[in-house]
C-alpha positions as CSV (number, residue, x, y, z in Angstrom):
1,X,51.1,-75.8,-58.6
2,X,52.6,-72.4,-59.5
3,X,50.5,-69.9,-61.4
4,X,51.9,-67.2,-63.7
5,X,51.1,-63.5,-62.7
6,X,52.5,-61.9,-65.8
7,X,49.2,-60.3,-66.9
8,X,48.1,-59.0,-63.6
9,X,49.4,-55.4,-64.0
10,X,48.0,-55.2,-67.5
11,X,44.5,-56.1,-66.2
12,X,44.8,-53.6,-63.3
13,X,45.9,-50.9,-65.7
14,X,43.0,-51.7,-68.1
15,X,40.5,-51.4,-65.2
16,X,41.9,-48.0,-64.0
17,X,42.6,-46.4,-67.4
18,X,38.9,-45.3,-68.2
19,X,38.6,-43.7,-64.8
20,X,41.9,-42.0,-65.2
21,X,41.0,-40.7,-68.7
22,X,37.7,-39.3,-67.5
23,X,39.4,-37.5,-64.7
24,X,42.0,-36.0,-67.0
25,X,39.3,-34.9,-69.5
26,X,37.2,-33.4,-66.6
27,X,40.2,-31.4,-65.4
28,X,40.8,-30.2,-69.0
29,X,37.1,-29.1,-69.3
30,X,37.1,-27.3,-65.9
31,X,40.3,-25.5,-66.9
32,X,38.8,-24.4,-70.2
33,X,35.6,-23.0,-68.5
34,X,37.8,-21.2,-65.9
35,X,40.0,-19.7,-68.6
36,X,37.0,-18.6,-70.6
37,X,35.5,-17.0,-67.5
38,X,38.7,-15.1,-66.7
39,X,39.1,-13.9,-70.3
40,X,35.5,-12.8,-70.5
41,X,35.7,-11.0,-67.2
42,X,38.7,-8.9,-68.2
43,X,37.0,-8.1,-71.6
44,X,33.8,-7.1,-69.8
45,X,35.6,-4.7,-67.4
46,X,37.5,-3.0,-70.2
47,X,34.3,-2.8,-72.4
48,X,32.2,-1.2,-69.7
49,X,35.0,1.3,-69.0
50,X,34.9,2.4,-72.6
51,X,31.1,2.9,-72.2
52,X,31.6,5.0,-69.1
53,X,34.0,7.2,-71.0
54,X,31.4,7.9,-73.7
55,X,31.9,5.4,-76.4
56,X,28.9,4.2,-78.4
57,X,27.4,0.7,-78.3
58,X,29.0,-0.3,-81.7
59,X,32.5,0.6,-80.6
60,X,32.0,-1.3,-77.3
61,X,30.8,-4.4,-79.1
62,X,33.7,-4.2,-81.6
63,X,36.2,-3.8,-78.8
64,X,34.8,-6.9,-77.1
65,X,34.9,-9.0,-80.3
66,X,38.5,-7.9,-81.1
67,X,39.8,-8.8,-77.6
68,X,38.2,-12.3,-77.6
69,X,40.9,-14.8,-78.2
70,X,39.3,-18.0,-76.9
71,X,37.5,-19.2,-80.0
72,X,34.9,-18.1,-82.5
73,X,33.9,-14.5,-81.9
74,X,30.6,-15.1,-83.7
75,X,29.4,-17.1,-80.7
76,X,29.9,-14.1,-78.3
77,X,26.7,-12.5,-77.2
78,X,27.0,-8.9,-76.0
79,X,24.3,-7.1,-74.0
80,X,24.7,-3.4,-73.1
81,X,22.2,-1.7,-70.8
82,X,21.0,0.9,-70.9
83,X,21.1,1.6,-74.6
84,X,23.2,4.4,-76.0
85,X,20.3,6.8,-76.3
86,X,19.2,6.3,-72.7
87,X,22.6,6.9,-71.0
88,X,23.2,10.0,-69.0
89,X,26.1,11.2,-66.9
90,X,25.8,9.8,-63.4
91,X,23.8,6.7,-64.3
92,X,25.1,3.2,-64.2
93,X,25.7,1.0,-67.2
94,X,26.2,-2.7,-67.5
95,X,27.9,-4.8,-70.1
96,X,27.1,-8.6,-70.1
97,X,29.1,-11.1,-72.2
98,X,28.0,-14.7,-72.8
99,X,30.0,-17.4,-74.5
100,X,29.3,-21.1,-74.9
101,X,31.9,-23.8,-74.0
102,X,31.4,-27.3,-75.2
103,X,32.7,-30.2,-73.2
104,X,35.4,-32.7,-74.2
105,X,34.6,-35.2,-71.5
106,X,32.3,-38.0,-72.6
107,X,29.0,-38.4,-70.7
108,X,29.4,-35.0,-68.9
109,X,26.5,-33.6,-70.8
110,X,24.2,-36.1,-69.0
111,X,25.0,-34.2,-65.8
112,X,25.6,-30.6,-67.0
113,X,23.9,-28.9,-69.9
114,X,26.1,-28.7,-73.0
115,X,27.3,-26.2,-74.1
116,X,27.9,-24.5,-70.8
117,X,27.3,-20.8,-71.1
118,X,29.9,-18.6,-69.4
119,X,28.3,-15.3,-68.4
120,X,30.2,-12.3,-67.1
121,X,28.9,-8.8,-66.4
122,X,30.3,-5.5,-65.1
123,X,28.7,-2.3,-64.0
124,X,30.2,1.2,-63.8
125,X,29.0,4.7,-63.3
126,X,29.0,6.9,-66.5
127,X,31.3,9.9,-66.4
């Protein structure tokens, strides 16, 4: 008795497809988080440099918001320490940026908190 094996490859593909899609979505999410981190890191370094050269907190915050090109700038949290009135020449100042990234991959929020908060900071000595 000869059996037909015409549907074998379709069944194998149907079994592998969900795993392959989860892997592709996971790579996509990891890439988005990495891109967001790199973008925020550069913005943080440029923002803290402005503060070291004497700019006020408002102009530092506006600069960071203008340079953010990864999504909604209203979600960006900016923390500048010490405040503008407490800064003196020779002290150190820190700018911290925080931006949430939501996942595309299904079920990943069961393992990792969603949204994932990307946090970058940079410290420089005030001129």
